[in-house]
N, C-alpha and C positions, 0 to 999 in steps of 0.2 A: 926938291929932288927926292927927298925921303918920302914925301907924301905920294909922289908919282910912283915910286917903287912899290909902296904899300898898295896903291891902287891896282897896279899891274899884277902884284902877287895875289890879291883878292880875286881879281878877274880870272887869273890862271887857275886858282883853286876851284872857282865856280865852274869854269870850263871843264876842268878835270872831273869834277863831280858829275856834270852833265854827261861827259863821255862815259864815265863808269856806269851811270844809269842806262845809257843807250846800249852799252855792251851787255848789261844784265838783261835788258829787254830782248836784245837780239838772241842771247843764249836761251832765254825762256821760250822765245818764239821758235827757235830751232828744235828744242825738245818737244814743244807743242806740236810741231809739224811732222817730226820724224818718228815719234813713238808709235808702236803698233797698237796702242790703246786709244779708244775714243775718249776725247776730253771735252767737257762742256762746263761753262761757267754760267750760273743762273743768278738773276736778280729776283729777289722775292717780291711778289705783288700782294698787297694787303687790301682788304675791303674797308668800308667806312667804319666798321667796328674794330678794326685792328687785327682781324683774323686773316690767316694766310689764304689767299684766293687762288694764286697760281704762281708759276715761275717762268721768267722770260729768259730765253737763250741770248746771252750777250756776247758769248764767244764760243766757237766750236772749231775743232780741227778737222782735217780732211778725212780721217778714219771715221769719225762720228757721222759726217755728212754721207759717207758711203753706206753706213748702216741704215740710214733713212731712205735709201734707194733714190727715188726721183724727187724727193722733197728736201729743200734746204731749210733746216729748222732755225737758222740764225735770225734773230729779231722776233721770232714767234714764241708763243707760250707752250708750256708742256702739254696742257689740256688740248690745245689745237693740233698738236703734232703726234701725240703719243697715246692714242686711245687704248692700245694694247698694254701700255705701261700702267694705265689706270686699272685695267683688268687684273694685271699681275700683282697689284698692290704697291707698285713702285712710287706712285704719286703720294700715297699716304706715308710711305717710308721717308720721302724727301721732307714732308711737313714735320715728321717726328724729329729728324735731324736738326731742322731749323729751330724747332721749339726747344729741344733739350740741349742742343749743342754737342750731343754724343755722336761720334762718327758711326757710319754704317758700312758693313761689308757683307754682301749676300751673293749667292749663286742662284740663277733662275734659268729655266728652260723655256725657250721661245720657239713655238712650232706653228707659224702662220706666215702667209705671204711669201712662200718660197724658202722660209727659214726652218731649219730643224737643228737649232744650235743651243749650246750652253754658253751663258755669259756670267762673268764675275763683275759686280758693280761695287765701287767704293764711293762714299759721299762724305764730305766734311763741310762744315759751315765756317764762314769768316765774315764777321760783321753782318751785313745784309745780303751776303752772297753765299751761294752753294757751289762747291767745286766737285764735279763728279767725273769719275773715270769708269769706263766700261771696256772689258776685254773679252774677246771671243776665246773661250777655253774648250771649244768642241773637240779639237784634236786630242788635247790632254785628257779630257773627260772620257773620250772613246778609248783611248789607250789605257786609261785606268780601268774602265769597264772590261776591256779585253783582258787586262792582267787579272782582274778579279775573276772573270770567267775562266781564265786559264788555271788560276789557283783552285777554283771550285772543281774544275774538271780533274786537276791533279789529285785533289783530296778524294774525289769520288773514285778515281782510278785506283788510288792507293788502298781505299777501303774495300773496294769490290774485287780487286785483282786476285786471281787464284795464286799468284806468285807472291812470295815474300821478297820485298825489295830492300837490298842492303847497299850502302855506299861505304866502301873500304878506303880509309885514308892511309896512304903509304908514307906520309911524313911522320905520323905518330903510330902507324901500324895498329889501328884499332877500327872498330865498327863505328863510323861517324853517325850513321843514320840507319834506322830500320822502320818500316812502315806499319808493322803490326806484330802482335804476339805470334810466336811459332807454335808453342805448346805450353799454355799457361799452367796446366796441372803439374808439369815437371819444372816449373819456374822459369821457362824460357820465354820471358815477356820482353816487351820493348824496354822497360826500365832496367831489366837485368842485362840485356845484350848491348844496348846502345852505349858506346864508350868502352866496351870490353876489348882488351888487347887480343890480337889474333892468336897469341900463344895459348890463351885460355879456351879457345874454340877447338884446337887440335884434338883433344881427347874425345870429342863427340864424333870425329871422323873415323871410319873403319881403318884399322892399321894398313890393310892392303890397298887402300885408296889414298893414303897420305902422299905417297910419291906422285900419284896422278894429280892431286891438288897442287903440289909444288910445280909440276910441269905446266899445269893450266895457268898458274900465276906468272910463270916465266914467259909463256907464249903471249899472255894477255898484255903485259907491259911492253912487249915488243911489237904489238899489232898496230894497225892503222886505226884512226879514229872511227872509221865506219865498220870495222870488222866486229863480228859477233861470234864468240867462241862458246862451245857447249861441251859439257861432260856429264856423266852420271856417276854419282857416288853414294855410298851408304853412310847414314848418320844414325846415331843412337839417341832417340828422344825419350824412350820410356823403357824401364826394366832392362832386360838383356836382349831385346829384339833390335835388329837393325832394319831401317827403312830406307828405301831407294828415293833419291832426289835428283832431279834434273837441275843443273846449274848453268845458266847462260851469263856471260860476262861481256862488258863493253867499256872502253875508256870513257870516263866521265869528265875528267879535268886534268889539264897539263900545266905544269909550272913553266916548261919550255919544250922545245922540240924533242929533247932527249930525256925528259923526266916526266913520268906520269904521277900526278899527285893523288888522284882518286880514280877508282873504277867502280862501276855499279854492277851488282849481281842480282839476277832474277832467279829465285830458288823455288822450285815446285816439288811437292811430294808426289812421286809417281809409283808408289808402292802398289796401288790398286791396278795401275796400268801394267806394271811388271807381273802382277798376279794373273791378269788377263792374258798377257803374253805366255805365261806359264801354262795356263789352261789351253791356249791354242797349241802350244808345243806338246802338251799332253795328248791333245786330240791327234796331232800329227804322229806322235809315238804309237797311239792306238792303231793308227792307219798302218804304221810300220809293223806292228804286231800282226795285223791281218795279213800283210804281205809275207811276214815270217811264217805264219800259220799255213799259208798256201804253199810256200816252199817246203815247209816241214811235211805237209801232207803228200806233196809230190815225191820228196826224197824218201819218205817212209814207205811208200808203196813197194818199191823194188826190194829193199831188205826184208820187209815183212813177207813178201812172196817167197823169197829165198829161204827164210826160216821155216815157212809152212811146208815148202817142198822138201827141205832137208829133214824136217821132222817126220814127214810121211815116209820118206825113203828109209830113215833110221828104223821106223816102226816095222818096215818090211824086211830089212836086211841085217838087222842087228842080231846075228846068230853066231854061235861059237865058230872060231876060225876065220872070221871076216873083220877082225879088229882094224886092219889096215884101211879097208874101205870106209869103215865107220870114222876113222880119224880124219879123213878128208872132209866129211860132212860136219864133224864137230868144228873144224877150222872155219867152215862157212858160217856156222852159227856164231862162233866167237867174233869174227870180223863184222858180221852184220849187227850183232848186239852192240859192239863198240861204236859203230856208226850211229845207231839209234841213240845211244847214251850221249854222245857228243851233241847231237841235234836237240835232244830234250833239254840238256843243261843250258845250251845257248838260248833256247826259247824261254826257259824259265828266268834266266838272268835278264834277258831283254824286256821281259814283261813286268819287271818290278819297278813301277813308276808312281807308286803312291807318295803323297807329300811327306817329306822327312819331318820327324819330330825330334828336334835337337835338344839334348840334355848334356849336362856336364859329365864327361867321361874321361877316363885315363887312357891315353893313346896306347901305352905299352900293354895294358891289359887287353885291349881290343886286338892288338897284333898277336898276342899269345893265343887268344881264342881262335884267331884266323889260322894260325899255324897248327893248332890242334885239329881243326877240320881238314887241313891238308896233309896231315901226318901220314896217312896210308900211301898217298901218291908220292910224297917225299921219300918214304922208306923204300917203296918198290923201285923208285928211280935211283936210289943210292945217292941222294943229294945231301951235302953238308950245309947246315944252316948256321950262320954266325950272327950273333945279336950284339948290338951296342946301343943301349937305351939310355937317354937322359932321364933321370928320375922325376916322377910327379909332373909329367907334361899333360895338362888337362885341356881338352878341347870341347866345343859344343858339337855333339854328334848324335846321329841316329845309329845306335850300335849295330843292329842287324843289317841295315843297308850298307853301312861302311864295311862290315865284315865281308859282304858279298863282293864289294868293289875290290877290296884288298886281296881276297881269295882269288879273284879272277887274275890279278896281276901276278900273284905267287904261282898259280897254276901255269900261266903263260911262261913264267921264268923257268919252272921245272921242265916244261916241254921243250924249251929252247936249249937246254943243256945236254951234254953227252951223258948217258947212263953211267953211274958209278964215278963220274968225274965232275959232276955238277956242284957248284957252290953258289949259294944265295946269301948275300950279306944284307942285313936289315939294321938300319941305324936311325936313331931319333936324336936330333939336336934341338936345342931351345935357346931363343933369345928373348928380348923383352916382350915382344908382341906375337911371336910366331913359334910354332913347332914344325920342324922340317923333317919329314920322313923320306928316307932313301931306301929303295929296294933294288939291289944290284945283282945281276947274274953274270956268269962267265960263258954264256951260251953263244949261239951263232951270230947274234947281233942283227942289225937292220941297216939297210941302205938308206941314204937321205930321202929318196922319194917314198920309201916305206914308212919312215918316221912321220912324214907329213900327212900320211893317209890312215895311220893305224886307228884313229878315233872316228873315221868315217863309217857310217852304217853300211853293212854288207861288204866291207873290204876285209879280206883275210889273205894271209900268205901261207895258210895251212892247207893240207890236202883235204881235210875234213872241216866242217863248221861252216857257218854262214856269215861270220864277221859282224856279230852284234855285241860280243862280250865287252870289248873296250869302249864301244859307244855307250853302253850301260854304265861302265866305270866313270867315264867323263861326266855323264848326267848326274850320277850320285854325288860326285865330288863338287860339282857346281852348286848343288843344293846345300852343300856344307860350306859354301863360300871358299873352297880350297882351290888352289892353282896347281896344275900338274904339268911338268915338263919332262921331256924324254931326251936322254943322251945315249947314243948307240953308235957302234962301229962294227962292220962285218968281221966276224971271227974273234971279236974282243969282248962282246957282251953288251948288255943294255942296262941302263939305270933309269928307273922311274923316280922322280923327285917331286914330292907333294908337300905343299906349304899350307898349313892350317893356322888360322887365327886362334890364339890361346883364349881360353874361356874367361880368364880373369883380367884381361887388358881392356 
């Protein structure tokens, strides 16, 4: 009984082992048939001298058969079926693996018989057999080539772009990436800027543009992924000069729908473009001057004729006893002369459009010199001037041009007040980055529609003049980078508030 049991046990073990081998074979066959790689098993064929003569396909899978198109390589030799493999050096590589026992892994490009493909081939030896796998890697290769081409294009774009490209990281609030040096002579290089906290960049931005930058940032992080926002700001790259830059921004990366991780900025120096715009504006102003000159010539004709006629009559009738008649003609001369004087002053103010040369100047001293030039008019009108100056408020200014602008405002203020009751208050306040100048009068004031138009060329609410004085004021202040605002109410007076950037910030 025991012997029978042992016999059955041995038979069951043998059966189990056969079953295990069968399972292994089926598993191997399943992998062999379902993989996307071509698989071949070769038996080495030797000649009479023991040298490798060829390799015979003893097992191939479906993928490999499809690679051979209309030929079934099974049972055939490599030299019979693979002439292009011989040309590509694959046959010699197979012999080397068999001789040395070292595995091979190579990529090759096959461009014949309808193929334009890349393949990766691995070969290993085992006893007298070679096991080879071959994979079509064309898609990956082309994707890689496309990626490489994209990277080359990106690099070329970054190197040749007129814009400086920056990626701002909002998790760490620094410059994560910059594509090129901005201004190497001033130390503004990729090495210096990349990784720099945003707080260290703020001093390079014009103080009057910093609020604009903050609003730009807020709007950008709230924008859609396809939106492109743009602003123009001034940056200081060298010395004391400010240069104009166009800044375009777009969301680059989101952490989620509500949080922007990064945005990209394209920054371009547009100082030359701004200068060109200035030249065009200057040409337009010259055209305005021509128009003013034509108006001036037309308006000059009548008062000049009146003066000439009055002078002739005076020459004939100025005899003792006729002082009353003479007085009328003297009035004509006086009124005509005043008209001519207003026209000449307006014309001279409007024509002063040479480029400003800005130097470090004390704003209080400029105002005192302006008041000195206006002293006769202030005295004759009986105006009280009150001054309240912050000490040592220095700005970058073209002194003579700024005096012309401020004189125009003060003269307008004196003309708006009632004789002997007029008050002009001049105040200078200073903060960290700005000097704020206020010129306030207690005159007749302006209506809202007049405030909106007072800086327009040829607009005036005076009985005389051609409305170019305040246009000239605004142009001069723009050249100084200053902002001017007007507050006024009828019968309560007017305040001109001018904000200058301090010279030392």
